[in-house]
BAFI-3210 file (N, C-alpha, C; in Angstrom, 3 decimals, decimal comma, padded with zeros to 6 digits):
// residues 151
n [1|2|3|4|5|6|7|8|9|10|11|12|13|14|15|16|17|18|19|20|21|22|23|24|25|26|27|28|29|30|31|32|33|34|35|36|37|38|39|40|41|42|43|44|45|46|47|48|49|50|51|52|53|54|55|56|57|58|59|60|61|62|63|64|65|66|67|68|69|70|71|72|73|74|75|76|77|78|79|80|81|82|83|84|85|86|87|88|89|90|91|92|93|94|95|96|97|98|99|100|101|102|103|104|105|106|107|108|109|110|111|112|113|114|115|116|117|118|119|120|121|122|123|124|125|126|127|128|129|130|131|132|133|134|135|136|137|138|139|140|141|142|143|144|145|146|147|148|149|150|151]
n.u [-026,144|-023,910|-020,418|-019,309|-021,080|-020,605|-017,917|-018,161|-019,870|-018,282|-016,110|-017,424|-018,227|-015,704|-014,637|-016,310|-015,575|-012,813|-012,793|-013,132|-010,692|-008,222|-005,314|-003,637|-004,827|-004,512|-001,886|-000,099|-000,707|000,413|003,114|006,135|007,411|008,418|006,611|008,081|009,885|011,669|010,625|008,089|008,802|009,730|007,331|006,220|007,897|007,024|004,372|004,829|006,213|004,262|002,295|003,655|003,989|001,326|000,289|001,949|001,245|-001,397|-000,910|000,163|-002,033|-004,102|-005,766|-006,230|-004,526|-004,162|-004,846|-002,927|-000,633|-001,189|-001,090|001,586|002,842|002,006|003,261|005,920|005,960|005,411|007,643|009,613|008,900|009,493|012,310|012,958|012,137|013,807|016,255|015,966|015,831|018,437|019,817|019,110|020,577|019,889|020,124|018,410|018,664|019,174|016,825|013,777|010,742|008,427|008,837|007,444|005,093|002,304|000,081|-003,390|-004,861|-003,428|-003,813|-006,572|-006,765|-005,313|-007,018|-008,918|-010,507|-011,535|-011,128|-012,536|-013,029|-010,376|-009,370|-011,135|-010,692|-007,886|-006,704|-008,396|-009,465|-007,260|-005,330|-006,648|-006,606|-003,852|-003,402|-004,540|-002,930|-000,391|-000,741|-001,114|001,400|003,069|002,136|002,907|005,704|006,142|005,351|007,324|009,479|011,039|011,942]
n.v [-011,490|-010,827|-011,555|-009,445|-007,359|-007,213|-006,332|-003,843|-002,535|-002,592|-001,023|001,434|002,045|002,228|004,439|006,488|006,740|007,235|009,723|011,429|011,720|013,987|015,607|017,149|016,469|013,723|012,945|014,103|013,003|010,446|010,795|010,952|013,617|016,419|017,235|015,976|014,926|012,859|011,887|011,097|009,059|007,218|006,515|005,312|003,081|001,651|001,124|-000,556|-002,750|-003,687|-004,399|-006,409|-008,272|-008,870|-010,053|-012,266|-013,572|-014,237|-015,896|-018,270|-019,084|-019,909|-022,386|-022,639|-023,049|-021,332|-018,859|-018,750|-018,422|-015,942|-014,314|-014,742|-013,541|-010,929|-010,397|-010,496|-008,341|-006,192|-006,336|-005,689|-003,016|-001,989|-002,265|-000,481|001,977|002,061|002,259|004,805|006,364|005,942|007,309|009,843|010,139|008,691|005,859|003,130|000,576|000,741|001,335|000,440|000,025|-000,933|-000,834|000,517|-000,760|-002,188|-000,655|000,524|-000,357|-002,605|-004,188|-004,619|-005,980|-008,267|-009,711|-010,752|-013,603|-015,093|-015,926|-014,295|-011,986|-011,191|-010,732|-008,735|-006,702|-006,450|-006,666|-005,000|-002,779|-001,902|-001,429|000,564|002,622|002,973|004,029|006,589|007,648|007,514|009,310|011,671|011,842|012,156|014,648|016,204|015,945|017,199|019,836|020,338|020,371|018,143|014,783]
n.w [-007,476|-010,052|-010,799|-012,223|-011,626|-008,898|-008,815|-010,114|-008,282|-005,967|-006,843|-007,255|-004,637|-003,431|-004,837|-003,954|-001,250|-001,552|-002,796|-000,711|000,413|001,197|000,114|002,004|004,400|004,512|003,950|005,848|008,536|008,395|008,310|010,081|011,638|009,615|006,579|004,071|001,099|001,714|004,179|003,323|001,599|003,439|004,640|002,427|002,228|004,474|003,704|001,508|002,636|004,347|002,485|001,110|003,165|003,931|001,619|001,565|003,931|003,313|001,164|002,295|003,689|002,095|000,111|-002,591|-005,500|-007,728|-006,626|-004,624|-006,237|-007,361|-005,069|-004,468|-006,671|-006,221|-003,747|-004,569|-006,397|-004,647|-002,988|-004,823|-005,325|-002,809|-002,754|-004,825|-003,748|-001,500|-002,828|-003,971|-001,651|-000,751|-002,766|-001,995|000,233|002,499|004,509|004,021|004,980|007,621|008,769|010,155|008,936|010,151|012,818|014,795|014,801|012,985|010,599|010,790|008,518|007,671|009,953|009,792|007,292|007,886|009,444|007,771|006,334|004,183|000,702|-001,107|000,459|000,900|-001,697|-002,563|-000,637|-000,584|-003,272|-004,733|-003,135|-001,435|-003,381|-004,820|-002,972|-002,918|-005,475|-005,232|-003,155|-004,330|-006,450|-004,985|-003,789|-006,026|-006,936|-004,731|-004,900|-007,368|-006,708|-004,873|-006,472|-007,120|-008,030]
ca.u [-025,244|-022,841|-019,085|-019,122|-021,842|-019,890|-016,735|-018,634|-020,373|-017,116|-015,374|-018,229|-018,109|-014,328|-014,463|-017,021|-014,730|-011,526|-012,978|-013,069|-009,299|-007,643|-003,866|-003,087|-005,424|-004,158|-000,441|000,577|-000,802|001,242|004,527|006,744|008,205|007,930|006,135|009,174|009,999|012,348|009,694|007,033|009,376|009,751|005,954|006,059|008,544|006,121|003,248|005,271|006,511|002,973|001,643|004,400|003,714|-000,063|000,168|002,650|000,402|-002,531|-000,371|000,275|-003,306|-005,121|-005,537|-006,391|-003,192|-004,140|-004,850|-001,589|000,311|-001,497|-000,528|003,045|003,224|001,809|004,324|007,135|005,822|005,526|009,043|010,345|008,619|010,255|013,716|013,068|012,044|015,049|017,298|015,762|016,252|019,905|020,228|018,863|021,473|019,322|020,397|017,178|018,956|019,213|015,485|012,747|009,486|007,352|009,337|006,415|003,878|001,606|-000,994|-004,761|-005,298|-002,797|-004,499|-007,857|-006,546|-004,795|-008,137|-009,796|-010,277|-011,948|-010,483|-013,320|-012,725|-008,978|-009,225|-011,888|-010,040|-006,472|-006,396|-009,192|-009,546|-005,934|-004,687|-007,323|-006,026|-002,478|-003,456|-004,773|-001,747|000,704|-001,023|-000,834|002,850|003,600|001,815|003,755|007,065|006,140|005,341|008,623|010,504|011,896|011,346]
ca.v [-010,497|-011,440|-011,082|-008,129|-006,401|-007,077|-005,496|-002,479|-001,992|-002,380|000,140|002,640|002,329|002,684|005,787|007,407|006,950|007,805|011,136|012,200|011,892|015,286|015,426|017,662|015,755|012,308|012,726|014,536|012,109|009,256|011,174|011,307|014,805|017,335|016,679|016,085|013,779|011,804|011,294|010,421|007,809|006,290|006,007|004,401|001,819|000,938|000,631|-001,668|-003,934|-004,210|-005,052|-007,646|-009,226|-009,340|-010,999|-013,488|-014,261|-014,816|-016,959|-019,527|-019,385|-020,306|-023,697|-022,523|-022,862|-020,128|-017,709|-018,737|-017,852|-014,506|-013,675|-014,806|-012,484|-009,647|-010,236|-010,168|-006,977|-005,240|-006,366|-004,915|-001,604|-001,660|-002,083|000,744|003,112|002,048|002,798|006,267|006,939|005,919|008,434|011,076|010,158|007,991|004,428|002,426|-000,679|001,001|001,805|-000,600|000,753|-001,441|-000,874|001,034|-001,539|-002,161|000,319|000,024|-001,092|-003,914|-004,927|-005,035|-006,986|-009,481|-010,439|-011,327|-015,047|-015,748|-015,452|-013,180|-010,810|-010,787|-010,159|-007,472|-005,695|-006,291|-006,383|-003,897|-001,599|-001,421|-000,877|001,831|003,601|003,224|004,925|007,943|008,064|007,738|010,567|012,747|011,914|012,740|016,082|016,807|016,021|018,245|021,120|020,481|020,484|016,973|013,582]
ca.w [-008,042|-010,840|-010,432|-012,839|-010,813|-007,624|-009,035|-010,385|-007,024|-005,098|-007,354|-006,986|-003,201|-003,198|-005,373|-003,054|-000,067|-001,957|-003,121|000,527|000,824|000,850|000,275|003,255|005,530|004,531|003,901|007,074|009,692|008,223|008,323|011,353|011,368|008,578|005,322|003,098|000,210|002,469|005,135|002,572|001,106|004,580|004,721|001,292|002,608|005,384|002,912|000,659|003,447|004,812|001,345|000,888|004,233|003,931|000,500|001,971|004,926|002,616|000,326|003,049|004,347|001,119|-000,500|-004,038|-006,088|-008,567|-005,721|-004,022|-007,201|-007,468|-003,878|-004,603|-007,619|-005,552|-002,755|-005,323|-006,919|-003,535|-002,559|-005,846|-005,043|-001,598|-003,148|-005,622|-002,821|-000,715|-003,712|-004,075|-000,359|-000,748|-003,622|-001,235|001,379|003,658|004,474|004,366|005,668|009,060|009,113|010,193|008,744|011,003|014,198|015,707|014,608|011,702|010,517|010,929|007,330|007,763|011,016|009,234|006,253|008,502|010,061|006,751|006,273|002,940|-000,523|-001,652|001,287|000,684|-003,040|-002,604|000,206|-000,918|-004,672|-005,253|-002,269|-001,041|-004,570|-005,141|-002,046|-003,369|-006,641|-004,715|-002,397|-005,283|-007,156|-004,030|-003,625|-007,263|-006,908|-003,706|-005,460|-008,396|-006,025|-004,198|-007,495|-007,105|-008,657]
c.u [-024,143|-021,492|-018,811|-019,854|-021,147|-018,697|-017,132|-019,115|-019,223|-016,335|-016,135|-018,138|-016,716|-014,148|-015,165|-016,169|-013,432|-011,632|-012,898|-011,634|-008,784|-006,143|-003,303|-003,591|-004,958|-002,664|000,225|000,467|000,085|002,729|004,978|007,695|007,569|007,464|007,197|009,175|010,633|011,383|008,533|007,540|009,490|008,358|005,713|006,733|007,634|004,943|003,642|005,590|005,226|002,256|002,334|004,017|002,276|-000,281|000,833|001,842|-000,783|-002,094|-000,347|-001,045|-004,405|-004,755|-005,575|-005,049|-003,122|-004,098|-003,498|-000,586|000,064|-000,928|001,002|003,545|003,088|002,921|005,632|007,107|006,034|006,964|009,921|010,136|009,417|011,719|013,905|013,027|013,305|016,209|017,183|016,167|017,781|020,460|020,091|019,714|020,957|019,543|019,174|017,448|019,016|017,845|014,508|011,388|008,330|007,780|008,283|005,074|003,274|000,441|-002,369|-005,255|-004,705|-003,520|-005,843|-007,677|-006,106|-005,898|-009,083|-009,470|-010,659|-011,227|-011,219|-013,029|-011,322|-008,777|-009,927|-011,163|-008,603|-006,231|-007,205|-009,075|-008,173|-005,214|-005,343|-006,811|-004,625|-002,444|-003,630|-003,526|-000,579|000,502|-000,697|000,676|003,510|003,352|002,666|005,177|007,163|006,160|006,678|009,769|011,494|011,212|011,317]
c.v [-011,239|-010,900|-009,691|-007,039|-006,150|-006,130|-004,049|-001,808|-001,687|-001,153|001,429|003,029|002,849|004,131|006,832|007,746|007,659|009,291|012,022|012,429|013,232|015,184|015,931|016,887|014,307|012,041|013,004|013,555|010,863|009,540|011,492|012,472|015,654|016,583|016,950|014,846|012,613|011,105|010,580|009,097|006,779|005,690|005,001|003,054|000,988|000,344|-000,595|-002,913|-004,539|-004,945|-006,376|-008,692|-009,723|-010,326|-012,324|-014,269|-014,942|-015,991|-018,280|-019,946|-019,798|-021,643|-023,645|-022,157|-021,602|-018,866|-017,596|-018,053|-016,354|-013,752|-013,678|-013,713|-011,115|-009,387|-009,851|-008,750|-005,943|-005,184|-005,590|-003,419|-001,141|-001,377|-000,794|001,984|003,202|002,606|004,316|006,955|006,995|007,067|009,766|011,144|009,467|006,492|003,662|001,113|-000,494|001,418|000,639|000,085|000,261|-001,540|-000,417|000,335|-001,356|-001,192|-000,320|-000,765|-002,495|-004,774|-005,460|-006,170|-008,322|-010,326|-011,073|-012,806|-015,715|-015,137|-014,258|-011,904|-010,285|-010,139|-008,809|-006,384|-005,431|-005,848|-005,231|-002,658|-001,052|-000,793|000,431|002,943|003,968|004,168|006,373|008,460|008,354|009,034|011,759|012,936|012,542|014,243|016,819|016,979|017,104|019,631|021,410|020,598|019,321|015,825|012,461]
c.w [-008,813|-010,377|-011,020|-012,053|-009,480|-007,771|-009,300|-009,101|-006,065|-005,545|-007,061|-005,518|-002,855|-003,651|-004,505|-001,840|-000,456|-002,308|-001,888|001,000|000,311|001,073|001,606|004,459|005,606|004,464|005,249|008,231|009,600|008,423|009,740|011,073|010,286|007,339|004,260|002,217|000,960|003,429|004,450|001,996|002,231|004,788|003,600|001,572|003,504|004,606|002,089|001,485|003,990|003,685|001,023|001,920|004,215|002,782|000,859|002,998|004,251|001,743|001,088|003,686|003,379|000,500|-002,029|-004,671|-006,951|-007,701|-005,024|-004,956|-007,398|-006,272|-003,934|-005,556|-006,967|-004,541|-003,450|-005,871|-005,808|-003,020|-003,541|-005,619|-003,827|-001,957|-003,953|-004,721|-001,979|-001,544|-003,837|-002,778|-000,281|-001,605|-002,893|000,042|002,629|003,498|004,964|005,088|007,180|009,604|009,076|010,103|009,609|012,475|015,200|015,514|013,230|011,763|010,620|009,714|007,338|008,795|010,511|008,230|006,841|009,144|009,038|006,562|004,959|001,744|-001,102|-000,867|000,980|-000,679|-003,118|-001,829|-000,226|-002,340|-005,240|-004,370|-001,902|-002,229|-005,007|-004,235|-002,500|-004,573|-006,179|-004,009|-003,337|-006,054|-006,257|-003,865|-004,850|-007,284|-005,876|-004,245|-006,531|-007,770|-005,349|-005,191|-007,488|-007,796|-007,660]
res [m|t|s|e|e|f|v|r|d|l|d|a|r|n|q|t|v|l|k|r|l|d|p|d|a|t|l|k|p|e|v|e|g|e|l|t|v|l|n|l|l|k|v|a|l|k|n|e|i|e|a|t|e|i|a|s|r|w|l|v|a|t|d|d|v|e|v|k|m|a|f|a|r|q|a|g|d|e|a|k|h|y|r|m|i|a|d|r|l|r|e|l|g|f|d|a|t|s|f|n|p|v|a|k|g|y|g|p|l|f|q|f|l|d|r|l|t|t|t|v|e|r|v|a|a|g|q|f|t|r|e|a|i|a|v|v|k|n|r|q|f|i|e|f|c|e|r|a|g|t|r]
***
């Protein structure tokens, strides 16, 4: 299998699974309390800190310098997203500095990703699959905000 075939196959498999995600069925279980913009942003903080940390863990666990730099860029991007969400929470009157998004532990996806050991597994699961999930979740969140009449 060529690398192009691998990526096409991985994307097709991801899309099959992602199509099964239903906004009501997938947003609510992640939220502690009511389904509100504030609570969804808290979930987003957890997602971003987990993404930052997994990229950082992989960064120190790989020998390939180019891959290290890719993980470093990803960790920086995810940390930037975290700060942006924290700023939005502050605008909504919530002090994100007093909130530890991983206080109750890491999620199942993080646990799975943390057990991966090869670069191919990490890139396939992290850069392709995790990001594909993020696209779906972000779309759901945008639609929720539009229905709620907020940005």
